Each structure stands twice: as structure tokens, then as C-alpha cells.
SERO-4910 file (N, C-alpha, C, O; in steps of 0.05 Angstrom, whole numbers):
BEGIN
 pado doro    nc1    nc2    nc3   cac1   cac2   cac3    cc1    cc2    cc3    oc1    oc2    oc3
  Met    A   2368    668   2538   2342    665   2553   2331    635   2544   2317    624   2561
  Glu    A   2334    625   2527   2338    589   2523   2340    576   2552   2320    566   2563
  Tyr    A   2364    578   2561   2367    569   2596   2347    580   2620   2338    566   2639
  Lys    A   2343    604   2617   2324    612   2641   2308    596   2627   2317    573   2628
  Leu    A   2276    597   2608   2260    583   2600   2262    554   2601   2239    544   2601
  Asp    A   2282    536   2603   2289    509   2610   2284    515   2641   2263    506   2650
  Arg    A   2295    525   2653   2299    531   2687   2269    527   2695   2261    507   2706
  Phe    A   2249    557   2688   2226    568   2691   2223    532   2681   2236    516   2694
  Ala    A   2213    527   2669   2191    498   2663   2201    473   2684   2188    453   2691
  Lys    A   2221    479   2689   2225    455   2700   2222    460   2734   2227    440   2747
  Leu    A   2216    478   2747   2198    489   2767   2183    492   2768   2174    494   2791
  Leu    A   2165    496   2742   2138    490   2738   2130    466   2743   2113    461   2761
  Val    A   2141    448   2727   2136    417   2738   2134    415   2752   2113    408   2762
  Glu    A   2155    418   2765   2166    398   2804   2141    419   2823   2141    414   2847
  Ala    A   2121    440   2813   2115    455   2830   2082    439   2822   2068    434   2841
  Val    A   2075    434   2802   2052    423   2791   2047    389   2805   2027    384   2818
  Val    A   2070    367   2798   2071    350   2816   2080    344   2847   2084    322   2857
  Ser    A   2083    369   2858   2086    376   2885   2044    380   2891   2039    391   2913
  Val    A   2030    375   2881   2003    383   2886   1998    341   2889   1991    326   2870
  Glu    A   2003    336   2913   1989    304   2907   1970    294   2909   1968    270   2912
  Glu    A   1945    315   2907   1922    305   2899   1917    302   2877   1899    286   2872
  Leu    A   1929    315   2855   1932    321   2820   1937    288   2823   1915    281   2815
  Lys    A   1949    268   2827   1973    243   2822   1982    247   2811   1986    223   2809
  Leu    A   2003    263   2785   2013    264   2766   2044    267   2778   2052    275   2799
  Lys    A   2058    256   2753   2094    251   2751   2104    268   2728   2096    272   2705
  Lys    A   2118    274   2738   2138    300   2726   2130    297   2682   2125    313   2664
  Asn    A   2135    265   2684   2124    260   2653   2101    260   2645   2092    247   2626
  Asp    A   2090    274   2657   2057    279   2670   2051    306   2653   2030    309   2642
  Val    A   2071    325   2653   2065    351   2651   2081    367   2634   2105    367   2640
  Ser    A   2074    386   2606   2100    398   2600   2081    422   2588   2059    424   2578
  Cys    A   2107    440   2595   2109    464   2583   2117    476   2573   2141    478   2573
  Phe    A   2093    499   2552   2098    512   2521   2094    543   2535   2079    553   2553
  Phe    A   2115    553   2516   2119    579   2523   2114    599   2490   2130    604   2473
  Pro    A   2088    604   2491   2082    612   2455   2085    647   2455   2069    665   2455
  Gly    A   2113    645   2455   2129    682   2440   2141    686   2464   2134    673   2484
  Ser    A   2167    710   2462   2172    716   2485   2159    735   2494   2163    738   2519
  Lys    A   2138    756   2482   2141    779   2492   2131    771   2516   2134    787   2535
  Ile    A   2123    753   2520   2109    755   2554   2131    753   2567   2126    741   2588
  Trp    A   2157    760   2566   2184    754   2590   2194    779   2597   2208    787   2616
  Arg    A   2178    795   2569   2193    831   2584   2191    842   2610   2168    852   2613
  Pro    A   2199    843   2621   2205    860   2652   2179    878   2648   2171    886   2626
  Gly    A   2168    884   2669   2143    897   2675   2117    889   2662   2101    907   2663
  His    A   2114    879   2658   2087    873   2636   2075    841   2658   2083    833   2680
  Gln    A   2052    830   2640   2028    812   2663   2045    786   2648   2056    790   2627
  Val    A   2045    758   2661   2035    730   2660   2015    717   2655   1998    719   2673
  Ile    A   2012    709   2644   1987    696   2639   1983    660   2632   1980    650   2609
  Ile    A   1985    646   2654   1993    619   2651   1968    598   2650   1957    593   2672
  Phe    A   1957    585   2626   1933    573   2618   1943    537   2633   1961    526   2622
  Val    A   1929    522   2658   1937    500   2644   1917    481   2633   1896    478   2646
  Asp    A   1919    468   2611   1900    457   2593   1920    430   2593   1943    423   2595
  Gly    A   1874    413   2588   1886    387   2592   1886    376   2613   1889    352   2613
  Leu    A   1885    385   2627   1872    378   2659   1854    351   2660   1835    362   2671
  Phe    A   1847    326   2658   1833    315   2665   1815    312   2689   1826    310   2711
  Glu    A   1778    312   2686   1757    323   2698   1765    290   2710   1762    268   2699
  Lys    A   1775    296   2740   1777    260   2759   1759    278   2795   1767    296   2809
  Pro    A   1736    261   2795   1724    267   2818   1749    281   2840   1743    304   2846
  Glu    A   1769    275   2850   1793    279   2871   1807    301   2864   1827    309   2875
  Arg    A   1791    316   2834   1809    354   2816   1786    365   2832   1768    374   2817
  Thr    A   1781    367   2856   1754    395   2853   1772    416   2855   1797    416   2856
  Pro    A   1753    437   2854   1745    467   2854   1773    472   2881   1790    489   2885
  Glu    A   1765    453   2890   1790    468   2920   1820    460   2916   1840    468   2929
  Val    A   1819    438   2891   1849    430   2892   1872    433   2862   1895    433   2855
  Arg    A   1836    438   2850   1847    463   2832   1856    493   2833   1872    503   2816
  Ala    A   1846    508   2855   1853    533   2861   1886    522   2869   1907    524   2857
  Lys    A   1880    508   2897   1913    501   2904   1934    498   2884   1958    500   2886
  Leu    A   1916    492   2859   1952    489   2841   1950    513   2827   1971    517   2813
  Ala    A   1930    534   2825   1943    550   2805   1953    570   2838   1969    588   2838
  Ala    A   1939    560   2858   1959    587   2880   1997    582   2878   2016    597   2881
  Val    A   1994    552   2871   2023    535   2876   2040    552   2852   2061    562   2858
  Ile    A   2025    554   2821   2042    559   2790   2047    594   2801   2067    608   2798
  Val    A   2019    601   2816   2029    636   2818   2052    644   2844   2064    665   2850
  Gly    A   2051    619   2854   2078    620   2865   2103    624   2866   2115    644   2875
  Ile    A   2116    596   2851   2133    587   2834   2139    608   2821   2163    613   2818
  Thr    A   2117    627   2806   2126    640   2785   2132    671   2792   2145    687   2778
  Ala    A   2122    675   2809   2133    696   2822   2164    695   2845   2181    712   2851
  Asp    A   2163    681   2848   2201    667   2858   2213    664   2838   2237    670   2839
  His    A   2205    657   2820   2224    663   2792   2229    684   2784   2251    690   2774
  Phe    A   2208    699   2787   2217    725   2776   2227    743   2792   2239    762   2782
  Ser    A   2225    741   2812   2225    760   2833   2272    743   2837   2292    750   2850
  Asp    A   2268    727   2822   2310    724   2831   2323    736   2820   2342    721   2814
  Gly    A   2327    757   2811   2352    767   2795   2350    763   2768   2371    770   2756
  Phe    A   2332    754   2753   2337    750   2724   2322    761   2710   2328    767   2687
  Tyr    A   2288    769   2727   2277    785   2702   2266    807   2731   2268    801   2755
  Glu    A   2256    827   2721   2250    850   2741   2219    839   2745   2204    829   2729
  Lys    A   2218    845   2772   2186    842   2769   2154    847   2757   2142    869   2757
  Val    A   2144    822   2748   2114    838   2730   2101    847   2752   2105    846   2777
  Arg    A   2076    860   2731   2055    870   2752   2033    858   2766   2022    861   2788
  Leu    A   2032    836   2739   2002    822   2758   2009    787   2730   2013    787   2705
  Ile    A   2006    766   2751   2015    735   2749   1989    729   2749   1975    743   2764
  Glu    A   1977    707   2734   1946    700   2742   1948    668   2725   1950    665   2700
  Cys    A   1947    647   2745   1937    625   2730   1900    612   2725   1881    614   2741
  Phe    A   1901    603   2704   1873    591   2693   1878    557   2693   1886    545   2673
  Val    A   1871    542   2723   1864    523   2710   1834    512   2693   1810    516   2699
  Arg    A   1845    497   2672   1822    493   2652   1818    470   2648   1833    459   2631
  Pro    A   1792    453   2664   1804    418   2668   1786    414   2637   1771    428   2623
  Phe    A   1797    387   2636   1787    374   2606   1777    358   2614   1787    344   2631
  Asn    A   1741    354   2597   1727    328   2598   1735    311   2577   1728    319   2556
  Val    A   1750    281   2576   1761    254   2549   1723    262   2531   1716    258   2508
  Glu    A   1713    270   2545   1680    265   2528   1678    283   2499   1671    278   2476
  Asn    A   1690    312   2515   1700    332   2489   1708    318   2476   1698    325   2454
  Gly    A   1725    295   2471   1735    289   2453   1772    290   2459   1782    309   2472
  Phe    A   1786    272   2450   1818    259   2469   1813    233   2445   1796    217   2437
  Ala    A   1843    241   2440   1858    217   2428   1889    223   2433   1895    246   2440
  Ser    A   1912    203   2429   1928    197   2446   1955    181   2420   1947    163   2406
  Leu    A   1980    190   2419   2000    174   2402   2020    170   2424   2018    187   2442
  Lys    A   2026    165   2426   2057    153   2437   2079    132   2417   2076    110   2406
  Gly    A   2098    149   2418   2114    128   2402   2137    127   2406   2151    111   2394
***
């Protein structure tokens, strides 16, 4: 299971970076999979994009494009023979305003 999730995470990162309007690099994107229950065949996959800083170029159209790209790559991955098809894939892009609170520490 771990290898499949690692592979999927790499595909997701590449998909996000492919949305040029976001101006993101691979090391700007993180993927988390909270619990294995989301991977049971025949169920739904819900994806949340959090921490996407609000910027003028990240319009509702760009966020919709990001959501569509993520849903597309997820659908492709789930139909590649490793998983049975899921019945629903949704992606919610939640922009983030740093004025609401943000701190960062790099080691």
C-alpha cells in the first residue's frame, strides 16, 4: 500500500505543478493521506487543497482548473489496475489568507 500511495503522491504533485498559473515548484506541494479507509475500492475519494495562499493570479478559474486537474489525475490513477473504480471523486480548493494567521520554520 505504501508504494502505491507514494506513487500517487508523486502524480498529484506533478499535476499541481502543471497548473502554471499557480507558480508552484515540486517542493512547494505536500500530500497527506489521513487513514487508509479512503482507499477502499468502491468508495469515494475526497481531496482537500489547503494552504493555497491567496494571490491575485489565483482566480476562481485557476482554482477550478486545479481542482479539475487533481480530479482527473486521481481518476486516471484509480482506473490503472491497482484499484477498482471509485464511485465519487471530489476536490475542494480552500484558499488561504496569511492575515488569518501563519508562521513557518525551516530547518
